[in-house]
N, C-alpha and C positions, 0 to 999 in steps of 0.2 A: 920611324917612330914606333917604339915598343909600348904595348898596352900594360896597364897596371892590373886590369881584370879582363877576362874574356868569358862571356857566357855562351855556352854551346847548347843547342836544342834541336831536336828534330821538328820542332814546331815554332819557328821564328816568324812572327807576323809583323812585317815591316810597316804595314798600313798603305803601301803603294801598290800592292797586288791583292787579289781576293782570296789567296790561299797562302798558308804558311810555307816556309821553306826549311830545309834541313841545313842549318848554318850556324853562324856565330855573330856576336856583336862585341867589338873590342872597345874598351873604355880607358881613358887616361884623364886624370883629374876629374873635371865635371863634364867632359865632352866625349861623344862617340867618335872614335877615330877610324873605325873600319867595320864594314858589314859584308858578309859574303858566304859562300859555301864552305864546308869544312876543309876542302882542299887548300884554301887560302889562309888558314889559321896561322901557319908557321911564320908567315911574313910579319905578323903582329906579336908573336910570342917571344919574349926575352927570358933571360935566366931568372928574373924575379916576378914574372907574370903569374898571377893566380888564374887558373883555368877551372871554371865551374861548369861541369856538364850536368844540366838539369833534366836530361832524358827527354821524355815526350811532353814535358810541361810547356804550356804556351808562354812564350816571351813576347811582350808587346810594349809599345810606348805606354807610359803611365796614363791612367785614366784622367780625363780632364772634365770635371763636372761643371757644365756651362750655366747652371742655375741652382744656387742654394743660398741659404741665409746663415752665414757663418756663426754669428754670435747668438742668434735665436736658437740655432741648433745646439750650440754649446750649453745654453740654458735648458733646453729640452733634455739633454743628457745629464745635466748637473743638478737638477732639482727633482721634484716629485713627478714621476711619469704616470700618466693617467689613461694611456691608450687602451688599456684592457678593462677600464671601468665600464661595466655592462649596463648600469642603471645610474640615475642621479644619486640615489641613496648610497649605493656601493662606492661610487666615485667620491662622495663626500667623506665616507669612512676611510678611504685610502688617504685622503688629504689629512684627516685627523691623525691617522697613524704616523704619517710622515712628520707632522708637527710635533708629536710626542717624541719622536726619535731625533728631532733637530730643534731643541728648545731655545737655542741661542740665536736663531735666525729671526730678525725683526719681522720680515714679511714671509708668509708661507706661500711659496710659489709652486705652481704646478702647470703641466703642459700636456697636450695631446688628447684631451677628452673630445667627444663629438656627440651631440645629442641625437644626430641622425642614426646612430647605432643603438640608441636606447628604445625600449618599447614605447610606442606612441609618439616618439620623436618630439617630446615636449621640451620647450626651453627651460633650463634650470633657473632657480632663483636663489636669492641670498638666504632664504629660510632654512634650506637643507644644510647649508654650511654653518649658519648661526647655531644650529642644534648642537654641533660638535665643537665649534670654535667661535664663541660669542665675542671674544676680546682681542685675539690676535688677527691682524688684517690678512686676508687671503685674496690672492689674485691668480686666476687660472686661465691661461690662454688655451683656446681650442686647437684642434688638430691643424687647421688651416691658418692659425694666427690672425684670423679676421674677426674673432669674437673673444670676449673676455667674460668670465663669471666671477663675481665678487661677493664677499659677505658684507654684512652691515658695517663692521669695523673698518673695512677697506674703503667703502663708500664714504664713511665719515672722514677718515684720514686724508682721502684724496679730494674731499670737498665736492663730491658729486651728490646733488640733491634734486628736488623736483623742478627747480628753476635753472639748472645748469643747461646752457644752450647746446643744441645738437649741431655738430659740425656738418658741412656738406657731405652727403653720402654716408652719414653716420647716424646711428640710432641708439638712444638710451631707453631701453624697454621700461615701461611704467605699468603699475597695477591699476585697478579700477579707481583707486583714490588719488592717482597721479604721482605716486611715489616710485622711485627707481626700484626695479625688481632685483638688480644685481647683474643684469645681462647687458653688455655693451656690444654693439655690432659695427663692423667696418671701421670707418675713420674715428668713431667714438672711442676706439681702443687707445687712441693717443692719450686719453686721460689717465692711463695706468702706468705710463712710462716711468714716472718717478719711482715706482716699485722696483725698477730694473737698474737702479744706480748702485753699483757695487764698489767695494774698496779694492785695492790692488791685489790683495791676497786672494780674494774670491775670483777676480778677473783672471788671475794667473792660473788658478785651478781650472777654470772653465776653458781657457785657451789651451792648456796642456792636454786636457781631455779631448778637445777637437782635433788637435794635431795627431794624437795617438790614433784616433778613430779614422781620420783620412788615410793615414799611412797603412793601417790594417785593411783598408778597403782598396788599396792599390791606387789611390788618388793622389796625384802629384801636383795638380793645378785645379783651381776653382774660379768661378765667377761669383763673387759675394754680392747678392742683390740686397744691399743695405736697406733701401727704402721699402717700407711696408705701408699699408693703408693709413695715412695720416701720421705716421711716426717712423723713426729710423732707429735701428739697433746695430751697434758695431762701432768700433773706434780705430780708424786707420793709424792714428798716432800710437795706440797701444800695440797694434800689430807690428809697427815699426820697431818698438823696443825689443821684440822677439827677433826680428831680423838683425838688429845691431849686435845681439848676443849670439848670433849664429844658430838660433833655435827655431827659425821658421822653416819647417820641413815640408811645407806646402806653398806653392806659389799662389798668391791671392791677387785677383784682379777685381777691384771693387767699384761700385757705382754710387753716384749721389742722386738725389731726387731732382727730377725735372720740374721746376716750378716757376720759371721765368727769371730766376736769379742766377746769372751765369758767373758772377764773381767767385762764388764758392767753388764752382767747377774749375775755373781757371786756376785758382789757388791749388786745388788738388792735383790738377794736371801738371803744374810746375813742381810741386813738392814730392809727388809719389810716382816715380818712373824708374824704379830700380829693377833689378833682375827678378826679385821675389815678391815685390809689392808694387802694384801698378794701379793707378786710377784708369778706368776703362770706359767711362761714359756716364750717361744720365738715364734714369728710369722713372717711368710713371705708369699708373694704372688707367686703363681705359674703362674697364668694367669689372664686375665681380666674377661669379661662377654660375653656370646654368643650374647646378644642383640646388642652389638656394634662390633661384629665379633672379639673380642679380647679373647674370651674363646677358650681354646686349645682343639680341637676335634680330635678324632681318624680318622674320615672321613671328607671330605670337607663339607663346609656349603652348604645346599641344594640350597640356592639362590645366592651363590658365589662359584661355583664349583672349583675354583682355590685356595681357601683360607681354611686353617684349624686353623687359629689363631696360637698362640705360647706361649712360656714361657718368663718371664722377664729375667731370667738367664739361662745359659746352664744347662742341667740335671746334668752334672758332678759337677757343683758348688753346687747345692742343695745336691747332694750325699755326698760331702765332709763336707759341713757345718753341715748337720744333723748327719752324723756319729760322728763328733767331739762333737757336742752338746749332743747327746745321751750318749756318753761315759762319759760325765761329769754329767749325771743325769738330764739333762733338759728335760722338756716336750715341744714338738713342735706342733704348730698349723699352718696348711697350707691352704691358700685360694685356692680353686680349684673348678671352676664352670663347665668347660667343661669335657667331659668323658675322654679325654686323660690326662688332668691335674689330675683328680681323680686317674687314674691308675698310673701316675707318682708318686703322693704322696704316694700311697700304696707301690709302688716299692721301693722308697727311705727309707720308714720306714722298710720294710722287709730287705733291705740291711743293715741298721743299726743294726737290731736284729741279722742278720747272723754274722756280724762282732763283735759286742759287747756283744752278748749273750742276752737271753730273760730276760726282767724285766717288772715290772708293770709301764710302761711308760705313758700310757693313751695319746699317741699321737692322734692328731685330724685332720680330714679333714673338712674344712669349706665350707658351701653352697651346694655343690653337686647338682647343677642345672640340670645336666644330667649325668647319670652313665651307663656304659655298664653292662648288667646283669651278665656277667661273673665275675664282681668284687664285687657283692653283698656279697658273702660269705666270702670274704677276710677281711672285717671289723672285724667280730667276731674272725676269725682265727688269725689275727694279734693283736687283742685287741685295734683296732683303733676306736675312737669315731666319730660318724657321727653328726656333728654340723650343724643343718638345721634351717632355718628361714622360717616357713610356709607362712608368709605374702608375701614373694617374689613370691609366686605363681601368684600374680596379676601383675607382671612386664612383661606383654605381653602374658602370657599363656591364660588367660581367657578373656581379654578385646580386645586386638588388634590381638591376635593369631600370634604375631610376632615369637614366638618360633616354630610354625608350618612352617613358612616361612624359618627360620634359619636352622631348623633341619630336616624337612620333617616328614611325618606321622609316619614312623616306629620308628625313633629315638626319636621323641617327646613323644612316649609311656613311656619313661624312665625318664621323667622330674620330679624332686622333688620326688624321689621314696621312700617315707617314709614307706609305707606299705611293700614294698619288702624288704627294709633293716630290718624292724622289724621282718618280717617272717624269715629272715636269721640271727636272733639273734644279730644284731648289737646293741650296746648301742647308743641310739639317744638322743641328748640333744638339746632343743629348745632355741631360742633367737629371737631377732627382727632385729638386725643390725641397731638399732636406731642410728642416725636419718634418715637412708635411708628409713625406714618406721617408723610409730609411735611406741612409747614405750608400748602402751596398749596391754597386752597379749590376750585380748578377740578376736580380729580379727585373731590372729595366731591360737588360739584354734578352732575357727570356720572354718578356712581354712583347718586345718589338719583333721577335722571331716567330712567336707562336700565337700571339693575341689571346692567350688563355690565362685562366686563373690557375692557382697552384694545384687544384684538384682536377685539372684537365678540361674544365668546362669554360665556355660552351664548346660543344663538339665542332672541330674544324677551326675554332677561333672566332673572336668578335670581329666582324667585318674582315674575313680572311684575305680578301683581295688587298688589304693594307699591310700584310706581312712583308718583311724584308729579310734578306739573308743575314746570317751571322757575321759575315765579313763586313757588310755595310753597317750593321749595328755597332761593331767594334770601331769602324772608321768614324761613325758619328759620335763616339765616345772619346776619341783621341785626336785624330787629324782635323776633323771639322771644328771642334771647339778651339783648337789652337789657331786655326784660320779666323774664327770668330773673334778672338782676342788679339788679332794682328800679330800673332807669334808663330806663324807657319814656318818661318825661317829658322826657328830655334826649337820648336816643340812639335809633338803630335805624331811623328813617324820615327822609325829607326833608320837613320841615315847619318853618314859621316858628317861631322861638323855641328850636329845638333846636340842639345843638352842630354846628358846621360840620365834621363828620367825614364825608368822602366818598371814594369810589373811582370812578375812570374806567377802564373796561376798553378793550381795544384794538379791540373790535368789539361789535356788538349780538347777544347770544346768542339773542334771540328771532327773529332773521332768518336763522339758519343751522341746519344739521342738528345734532342733539344730539352727534354724534361730534366736531364742531368745538369743543365746550366744552373738551375736553382741550388744544386748541391755543391757547386764549385766554390773554392775559397782562394784567397790570395796566399801564395807561398812565400813571396818575397817582394818587397818594394824598394827601389833605389831612386833617390833624388839627388841630382848633382853627383852621381856616381857613388854615393854613400848609401849603405843599407839603413833604411829608416824603419823597416819592419821585416821580420822573418819568422816563420813558424819554428 
């Protein structure tokens, strides 16, 4: 069998060894038909074969982002971006400028602000927005998508008033007179979902923007974590229209909410099992995040000794939901940031296994911002995947040291314990949590390898014993997520018989200082053997 294309590189990283080789990968249609040293190229080269010698650029399996929010990310990219708003006032002005430039949009939508970056870290209110936009409804999701900031027009249009009930684990902030301030927290964000209803033209624009972005980042597969606290964003049916037209250039594995209703999951499992669009399980939140004291901890917060955080639902509810879903063969993914939440997740998975019997479930714990060392070995023992986003290391640990304040020195030692989990044989899968942080995999690779901020601080890295090698970081971004989505026979490594999903970087990161990882770019992305991005 002769190849249509052959990529040759002195740095071919197959994912099955910890060093690149000097060799080639041969492609025909959408499949890899051969991999090997340069001396074996001739057996795959025919008169019409295109041979691309990319020099010393690294060739690897396409990146597989194991945790992102596809349509939320599309909205972050497609509307007003507020990440660099340095104060409430300046952020409100940015929104007003966007509104002037987009007079035809009924809702003024913005994303990415976070009051913890502002002086005083004071929660924003409707009044600053009303000053500039008194009549057009404004809805602004924060950086984590766990909070929303609204003006008075939006509160009125959405029917949010002093008597609106607060959902479990949600809060409608009120002023001294009992009126909503315009700040919604956690599951109360569900009240703004009506603002995110778009016509086909807008949805198509957002979808095309996301597909372009994933391709430019070398990402050929993702896990779309549709459920958010109290609401869901994304439409598998709309994704399918792109697949039917041959326009889906990223494989999407999406999840539905774990809430005791398995009929919806059964429907998704039967309807979406194609090559590029697959239902892959059920997701729920156990806790919030330690940064805002909503992460569930085994011991009280160091700077709030009476608080340990908590869970969204009672443990018995999770136990019942997961036992039932596991019995029906569903894979579960649980958001757990605090060490008590991580332990609870492992406990309920163990309970399901004890009741239903052992199977290859590949249940997953998401985030693991802090973990008690007694639980490290339980991941491998229970076959639970550790889904970690290394770029979250910047969310206080290295910049403001807020996690030292929240957790204290001893417990902070076990934040983002990638190295410890790897040493305990856990399967670790990397992602970004985009749009909470950027989609680009390079900062995540850099963070996992160095545990440092962009400026090289802290000296030696944050908890340097948790550093891992570049090879393992690449494996956790390619091979491990493919396993996590039950696609290790098709994706994740460069092997004959697997899908021709490849990324070519603009240099060989094994040959440069680790700081240069941040400067790397994607040179080419192939999905199903077709170029979907090139410099």
